[in-house]
N, C-alpha and C positions, 0 to 999 in steps of 0.2 A: 434252091431254097425249099420248094414245096415237096420235092422228092424226099429230102432229109426230114422235114417236118411230118409227112406222112408215114414215114418209118417210125419216127418217134411216137406218133399217135398210137399206131398198131401195137407197138411194144407195150405202151401204157395200158391199152385195151385189153391185152392178153393177161395182165397181172389181176390179182383179186381187187375188187373195189375196196378203197380205203373205208373203213367203219365210220359211219356218221359221227360217232362219239369222238374219234381221232380229229375230225375237221372242227367239231365244236369245241374240243379242248384246245386246239391251236388257236381258234379265235379267242377264246376266253383268256389265254395267256397273253395274247396281243393286246386285248382290251385291258388287262391289268397293268401293262407296261406304259399305257398312255397316261400322261400327267400334264397339268397346266404349265409348270415351270418349264418343261422341255419342249412341249408340242404346240402350245398356244402361240408362242412367239414364230414358230414355223408357218403356222397358218396365216399369222398377221403378215409374214413376208410375201404370201400369195395374194395379198390385197384385202383381206378381211379386217374389219374392224375388230376390236378386242372382244366386244360382246358376242359378235357373230362366231368368232374363233372358239370362244369358250363354250357356246351352244353346239357347234359342230363337233367339238371334242367330246362333250357329255353325250351327244347322240351317237357318236361312234362307239364309245365304251358301252352304252346301253345295248346297241344293236348286235355287238359282237360278244355280248356276255353269255355264259352258258345258260342261265335261266331264260333269257330272251329266246335263244335259238332253240332250245329244248321245247319251249312252249310253242314256237312256230311249227315245229315238226309234229308235235302232238295235235295241234289244231287242225293240221291237213291230213294227217295219216293215222289219227287215233292213238290211243294209249300204246298200242304195239309198235308204233313208228315205222321206221323203214328197216327191212323190206316189206313188213306187213304181210307176212307169209299166211296163206289160208289153204288148208288141205280139206277136201270134202268130196263127196259124190253128189254131182248135179242131179236134180229132179229128173226122173225117167232114165237115168243112166245107171251102168254098173261099174263103170271104170272111175277110179279116183283121180281127181286132178289137183294140181298144186298151182296156186296163183301167188304172185308177189310183184311188188314194184322193182323195176330196173331202170338204170339211166337210160336216157335216149342214146347216149354214146359219146358224141362230139357236139360241143355247143360253141358257136361263133357269136361272140358278143360284139354288138355294134352299138356304141353308147353316145347318147347326147352329151354336150359339155355344159348344160345349164345347171347341174347339181354337183357340188363338190364330192368326190370319192364315189359317185354313181357307179363308174365302171368297175370298181373293186367290189362293191356290194353285188352287183350282177354276177360276178365271177364266184363269189362266196356261195351264192344261191346254187350255181352250177356244181361247186364242190361238195355241198351238203348233199346234193341229189347224185352224186358219184360220177359225175361227167368229166371228161377231158375238155378243157376250156381254152379257146382261142380268143384273145382279147385284141381287138382293133381300137386302139386309143383314139379319143376324139381329138381332133386338130386344136392345138393350142392347149392341151392338157398340161396341168401344172407339174405333173410328176407325183402327185398325191397318191393316185390309185396304184401306180407301179411300186411305190415305196411300201404302200400296205401289203400288197400281194407278195413282195420279196420278203418282207418280214414275217408273213404268214408261212410261207414256205421254209423260211429258216427255223421257225418254230416247230414245224412238222415236215421233215424231209420227204416223207412219202408222198407229199403233194406236189412236189417240184416238177414231175413229169406230167402233171395234169393242169398246168398253167403255162401258156405261151403267150407272151406279150409281143405284139407286132406293131411295127410302126409302118402302117400302110395309109396312104392318103386316100380321101374320098374319091378323087378324080382318077385314081389308079384302078379303073374298072377291071382290067384283066387280072390283076392280082386278087382283087376282092372276089371275082368269079372263081378263081382257082381255089381261094379259102372256103368259098360256099360250097364247092364241090366236096370238100373234105368233111363238111358238117352234116350231122343228122338232124340239127335244129339251129335256128338262128334266133338268139335273143336281141331284139332290136328296140332301141329307144330313140326316138327322134321325130322330126317333123313328117307331115304327110308326104312331102316330096321324097324324104329319106325312105319311108315305107315303100313307095312306088318304085324307087330305085333298086331296093333289095329284093323285091318281088320280081323284078325283071331279071336280077342276077341268079337268083336261087333256083335250084333244080326243083322240078314238080314234085318230087319225093320229100323234099326238105320241109320239115315243120318250121313255120314261123311263129315265133313267140313274140307278138307285137306289143309294145307298150307305147303306142303312138301319141301324138299331140292331142291334148285335152284341154278344155276351157271350164273354168270354174267362176263362181260369182256369188254375191249375197243377194238374198231375196228378203225385204223388209216391208213392214207396214209403215203408212205415213208417220205413225207415231213411235217409230223405232227409238229406243232409249240410247242415250249417249255412250253408255258403257258398252253396249253391243256394237255401236258403229265404231268405237275406239278399238275394238278387237279386230275388226275387219281392216281398219287403217294400219294397225300394227303388223298384220300379216302382209298387207301390200308393201309396207316400207321394208320389213325385215327380209322378205324374200325377193324384193325389186319385182315382184309379179312374174317371175321367171319360171317358176314350178307349174306343172299342170294343175296342181291343186291351190294355186295362188288366185285370189279374186281378181279378175280383170275389170269389174264394175259392179254396180248395184242395180238390181231391178226393184222397183217399188210397186206394191200392190194398189194400183190406182189407175184412173184414166185421166186424172187432172194434172195439167202441167204445172200448176202452182205446187202440188204436193211434191212433184220432182225438183222443183227449183228449191223448195225449203230443204229437202234432204240434202241436196248438193251443197246449199249454203252452210247447213250444220255440219256436214262432213268435212268441209275443206280446213277448218282449223284443226280438227282432229288429225287429219292426215298430214298437215304441216308439222304439228308437234311430233308425230312419229317420224316423219322424214327428217326432222332435225335430230332426233335421238339415233336414227338408223341411216345415215346418209349413204347414197349409192357411190360405189366406187368405180366411177367412169373415167376412162382415159380422155384426152382432150378431144380426139376425134369423134368418139361416140357421144360425148357431151355436146359437142357442136351440132352434130346430127340431130339429137334431141331438141336442142334449143331452136333449130331451124324448123323442124317439124311442128313445134308448139306455136312458133310465130306464124306459120302458115294456117294452122287451125285457128288462131286468134283472128287473123285477117278474114278468113272464111266465115267465122261466126258473125263478125261484124257486117260483112257485106250481105250475108243471107238473111240475117235477123230472125232466123228460124230456131237457132239454139244458142247456147251460152257457153262460154269457156272461163271458168273462174281460176284465176292464177294465184298461187301462194308461192312462198319460198321453197324452191326446189320440189314443186309438186303442183298438180292442177286437177280439176274436176270439171268434165264436160258434161252439161245437162242437155238432154235431147227430148222432144215432145213425143217421139215415136219409138216403136220396137225395132231393135237390131240386135244381133248377137255377134260379137266380134272381139278379137284381142285389143287391149289398150296400147298406149304407147310405152307402158310399163314404167318402172323406175318412180313409182308414187305419182302415176298419172293414170286416171280412171275415167270411167263414164257413169252416168246415172240415167236410167230410162224407165218408162212406165211398163208394167206388166200385170194387168188385173188377174187374180188367181183363177178365174173362169177360163182364161185364155192360155194358161200354162202349157197344157199339152198340145193344143193347136199350133201355139207359136214355137215350142221348143222341140217337139218331137221331130221335125225335119232334120234337127241337128243332133239326134240321139247319139250317134257315134262319137260325137265331139264332147259331150258333156261329162263332168266328173264330179266335183264337190260343190256343194251349196251351203253357204252359211244362212240358216233360216231363222228369222225373227217374225212371230206372229202371235196372235192370241192363242192361249192354251186350248181354247175350244175348237179351233180350226187346224191346230198344228198337224194332226194325223191326216186330215183331209189334204192340206197343201203337200205334206210329205209325200202322200200317195200320188198326187199329180206329178211331182218332181220326178219320183221314181219311174212312173209311167212314161214320162217325156224322155227318160234315158240317163238321168242322174245316177251316179253309183254311191253317193255318200251325202248325208245331210248332218251338219254339225253347227258349232257356233263360231263366231268370228275369230276368236283366239286360237282355235284348234284346226283351222282349215289345212295348214300345212304341216301339222304335227300328226305323226303316225303313232298307232298304238300296236302293241305286240300282236302278231298274227292277223293283222288287218287284211281285208281283201284288197286287191289292187285293181282298179278299174272294173270292179265287179268280179273279179276271178281270183283263185288261190294260186300264187305264183309258183310254189315249189312243185306242185303236182304237174305243171305244165312242162316241167324239164324232165319228166319220167314217162315210163309206159308201164301198163299193166300187163304181165305176160302170164301165160299159162302153160303147164307141162302135165302131160298124162302120165301117171304112175302105171307101171307094167303090171298086169294082173299078178297077184302073188308076191310082189316085190314090196 
């Protein structure tokens, strides 16, 4: 299997790199083919509600459109785009050099299964940057990503030998190691355990493009407006708190337990309303596990008397009197904790590599100060509650520009007189 794959890769690498415009044009054609009547029902069969299916469809059309992709390329590589050729005589030298962007070569994509179509989007980034792409599908993948990539290669046949979809299980470590040997870079989406496992498999020469586990939250004043809190609640319910950008809980700028309790009490009905509008699509086993966990939490709260668990219909809010940073039980179950603004850096900086998005609500006069503290502690994005899990065109990812991580900057000396 791997000898044949290696030969195919080498043949693809020997060919000219498909122009960026050819990849963008294929994505744009595919985006134009997507429509509500045909494709929304397909997404709903995968377990999405109609609202979520329509949102995912609109999101896909936007992310694969020509204007969107062209803007991403310009934002990272300038108006010249890729390859961004530059010819000049360096300071103090007499020989002319030529610099330009080139693909890393072969990218192995190992993707998490917590975001629909994420594997396909990862491969599209690899195609835009000219790489040959090996995709290990996440276990339990619905077939959505494979379908997108097959349609993309049908729209532009020159991409077909640059996309290899592989059905390899995470436990098949020898196969994964053989795939890692073929790769110049590994685009990895997953948990800390997944990152550690892939680091152990990869060759020292292999570049790891890690998009690991991140944690996001809201940070509010004790007087936070209901409209802001409603945005946080909607993000939690709509995403099931499964994305790295999804709020796991709320920190309140206070030292007072009563402030925390008031925010928790106000937030519960808002979360309950959003959970009703965006119900979690859990199978019986997962729902039973969640119910058991919440029951255990309720008993612990009653026995300890140190914190409170407020239960609503298909949601809950746990109010704690002390600081801690952790994931929630997800699926519209969150926490509320105190964190005075003067302690933001001290408390959060030990978790710097874990932080991602913060929905910030505070007085205008201190917003710059609080945002500075959050960025210094390790956060990568500050926004409002309604936009936590919504991206904008060319947005940095975890504080980095993703396309350039899939490329290398090369230089070539021009022979004198040529």
